[in-house]
N, C-alpha and C positions, 0 to 999 in steps of 0.2 A: 649180672656182672658186678664184680666187686671193684671199688676204687682202691688202688694201692696208695697208701699215704707214704710219703718219703720227702727227702730234702735233697736239693741240688746245690752243691757248692761249686764255686768257680774260683780256680786258683789265680793268684796275681799274675802268673805267667801267661794265662789265657787272655786276661785283660790287656797285658802288655803286647801280646801278639796282635790282638784286634786293633789296638791303638796304633801300632807301628804300621800295619797294612793299610789302615784307613788314612793315615798321614801320607804314605807313599803314593796313594791314588790321586792325590791333589796335584793338578798341574802347577808347575813352578817349584815343587819340592825335588831336590836333587838326591838327597840321602839323609840318613840320620847321623847325628854326631854322637860320639861316646859320652856317656853321662860321667861328669866329674865325680869321682868317689870322695865323699867327705869323711873325715875321721870320725865324726859323730854318727855316721850311718851304720849302726850295728845291725839294723833290720834290713837285710839286703834283698829279701824276696820282693818281687814286683819291680825290680830294677833291671832293665835290659838295655841293650845298645840304643841310645837315643830316647828312651822312655823311662819315666819314673811314675809308678802307679801306687796309689794308696786307696784302700776301700774302708769306709767307716759306715756301719749301719746301712748297708745297701746303697751307699752313695760313693761314686768313684771320683777321685781327684787325680788328675793326670798332669805331668810336666813332660813336654816333648822338646827335645834338643835337636835342631834341624839345620841342615845346610841347604840353602835355596839355590836355584839357578840364577844366573845373572839376568838383568833386564826384566825383573818381575816387580809388581807392586807388593811390597812386603806386607802392608796392612791387609790388602785384599787376600793374599795367599794365606796369611795367618788366620783370618776370619773363616776362610773356606776349610782350613784344617780343623779348627775348633768345631765347626758345624758337622763335618764329616766324621770326626772321631766321636762326637756326642751321639750322632745318629747311629753309628755302628754299634756302640756299646749298648744303647737303649734297645735297639732292634735285636741284637744277637743274644744278650744276656738279661735284658729286662731290668737293668739297674739304672738308678738315677745318676746323672752326672752333675757334680757340684761345680767343678772347675776344669778347664783345659787350658793350661798355661803354655804359651809358645815361647821358646827361647831360640832366637836365630843366632847360631854360633859362627856361621861363615857363609860366604857366597862362592859358588863354583863358577869361575870365569872360563870361557872357552880359551883354548891355547892361542897365544899370540895377542889377545885383546888387552891383557893386563900388564903390558910392558911399560916400564917407567920412562 
């Protein structure tokens, strides 16, 4: 049998999808927030709703923009998101993860609770 030599490349969109799904699995996450589009962001690949991904030399750097459920421990949920996203990227694509930055954009309150 002959070993076939070749190369596998993973598009930023695949990494974005993995990060998004891994974040949404974490209890306390309500949904992802739209990524604010910066004027200087000419390189738009790897940017999806709620996720900005950059890959440099087999290392992934991720920013996740999230809306959490109310009555959760933000620090704990953020740490769980970082761990889950890191694990998912490492296991599914075998890339190293440099950073997973969490940006809490808002809290989803149940109807009637957030009355002034």
